[in-house]
N, C-alpha and C positions, 0 to 999 in steps of 0.2 A: 552533406548529411548522408551517411551511408547506413546508419542504424537509428531506429526510433525505439526508445526504451520507455516502457510504461511502469510507473509505480502501480500497486494494486489498490490498497485501501484508500478510498477518497478519490481515486483517479478512474479506475475501471468501474468501481461501484462505490457509492457513498455509504460505506459500511459502518462507520464508527458509532454513531449515535444509536441507530436502530438495529445494528447487527452485533458487533463485538460487545458493546455495552450491555445489551440485553442478554447475550450469551454468558458473559461474566456473571451477571446477577443471577441467572438461573443455576449456574454451577455453584455459586455461593449458597443459594437457597437449598440445593440438594444436599449440601454438607451440613445444613442446619444453622448456618451463620445468620445473624440477625441484622447485618448491615447490607446496604445496597449502594451502588454507584449511581447517583442521579446525573442528570444531563450536565449540570454545571460542574460538578466534581470531576466527571469523566473528561470534560474539556481541559481541566487542569492536568489530569493524569496523562493526557496525550502528549504532554511535553516530554515525557519519558518514552522513548521508542522501544517497542517490543513488549508483547503481552506478559511474558514471565517477569521481565524487568519492571513493568508497571505494577504488577502485584507485589513484588518484593519492596518496591518504593512505598507503596501504600501501607503495607504491614509495618515496615520500619518506622513510618511516621505516625501511624494511627494505632499501633499495637497488633501483634500477631494473635491469632486464635489460641486459646488455652490448650495446654497439654499437647504440644506439637514436638515430638522428639526429633524429627528430621524435617527441617524447613525446606530443603531442596526437594525432598520427596513430595511434600505438600504442594509446592509450586508446580511441579511436574504433573501431579494428579489433577489439580484444578485446571491447568492449562490444557491438558488432554481432553478433559470433559467439556470445557468451554469450546474447544475446537469442534468436537462432535456436535454440540448444540448449534454452533454457528453454521456448520455445514448443512444441518437439517434446515436452517432458515433459507440457505441458498437453494437447496433441493426443492423446497416448497414454493420457490419463486417470489419470496417476500423481499428480495433485494435485487432489483433490476440493474442492468447496465446504465451508466450515466449517458446522457444524450451525446451522440457523436462518436462514441468509442468504436463501435463496429464499423461505422463509415470510414473513420480515419485509418483503422487497421486495414480495411480493404483497399483504400487509396495507397497506403504504403506498400502493400504486397504487390499491387498492380504496377507500381512505379519501380519495383525492384529493390526496395529498401528493406534491410533486415529489421525484423521486429522481435522484441524480447520483453520480458518482465523482470524487474528488479524490486524485490520486496523483502523486508525482514520479518514479515508476517509468516505464520505457519505454512509450510510447503504444501501440505494436504489441502488447506483451504484455498490457497492461491491457484493450485492446479484445478480444483473443482470449479472455481469462479470462471477460469478461462474455458474449461471443458463444457460446463453447463450453459454459460451465458454467451460466450462467443462461438461455441460449437466445435466439435472435433475436427472439422475440416480446417478452420482457421488455426486452431491450436497446433495442428500438425505442421503449419508453416512458420511457427515461432522458432527462432534460432536458439533461444535460451529461456529457461524458467529458473531464475536465480532467486531462491526464497528460503526463509526459515533459518535454521541453524547452520547453513552452509558457510556462514561467516561468524566470527566470534564477537564482532563489535557492530552495534546497531547504528543506524543513521542518528546523528549527523556525521558519524565517521564514514569516510568514503569506501570502506572495504568492499561493500556489495557491488559498487560501481566499478571499482578497480578489478574485481573478479570478472565482471562482465566484459571489460576491455580485454582482459587476458583470454577469456574463453572465445570471444568473438573475433579476436585477432585484429582489433582496431585501436587507433589512438583516441584519446578523449575528444579531440576536436572533430572527429568524424561522427560523433554520437550526439543525439539530442534527446533529452529526458523530459518526460511530462510528469510533474509532481503536483502535490496539493498542499504541502506543508513546508515550513521553514527548515525543519530537520532534513527533509528530503532535498530541498534546494541546496542547502549547505553541503550535503553529501555529494550531490552531482557536481557542484562547482569545484569542490576539493579534488574531484577526479578529473578535472579539466574538461567537463562536458557543458554544452549549452543546456539551458533548462527553462522550460515554459511551465507556468503555473496555471492549473485550473482549480479555482477556489472551491473547497468543499464545505459541508455544513459547519465544521468546527474551526476552519482556518481563515475566515474572512478578515480577522483583525491582526493576523500575523504580518511580520515585516518581510516583504518580498522585494526589497530594493535591489538585490543582486540578480533578480530574475531577468531573463532576456525578453520576456513578455508575460503578462498576466491576463487571464480571461476568466469569466464567470463559469464557462463550460465550453466544451468543444463544439457542441451544437449539431442538430439535425435540421433538415429542410423544414420550414423556410427560415430557420434561425441559425444557420451555419456560422460559427465564429472562427474556426480553425481548419485549414486545409493543408495538404502536403505542400502546396505551392507557398502558402504563408510560412510554413516551417522552414522550407528551403531558404527563403529570404532571410529569416531570422538567424539561420545557422551560418550565413555568409560572414 
């Protein structure tokens, strides 16, 4: 294992239910729309990777708002506003790191392992999460922040992880990914990488049969679940 690659949403921070979903709903309300994505519905929508793709899927299946001359422009506007709101939630400290994330990043850096983030979420939001919650000193040691529209196809397509391999100059077998969803697991495996799952609030019932290991969390003392030594053994 030469590189440890983290997904962002659900792995660094359990963002979906109380972060992205809330931000989407506030953006919809600002536009005067009378619908909301409740907890159950959003869980279903998460099967579609990518926020812009998720909105398009919802509108295609439930009806678009009236009098929309440019659907692409609406999606872009809503997603931009949603991202602003989401970033405000992070700035306010309402979305803390998941247990064990900072510890495992520090262990990896101390052990000379490359660390990176691969997420198809908005690049601004991913950078803010790492900067704000892990801190600028840790962020400066990340070898790559691959996020947002840097790729054209979202997970479960492996494009984001293939890009990481290319930029890091490593074969897939030298990389271990930490994911929380089946889409992420399939993307990592299709790129030839080992993948460990840390289950998040929406993913407990997903099929992780292809994963190299599954944990409820990475864990901090006294409940550490995953260490660099564990991951090295898994990657053998």
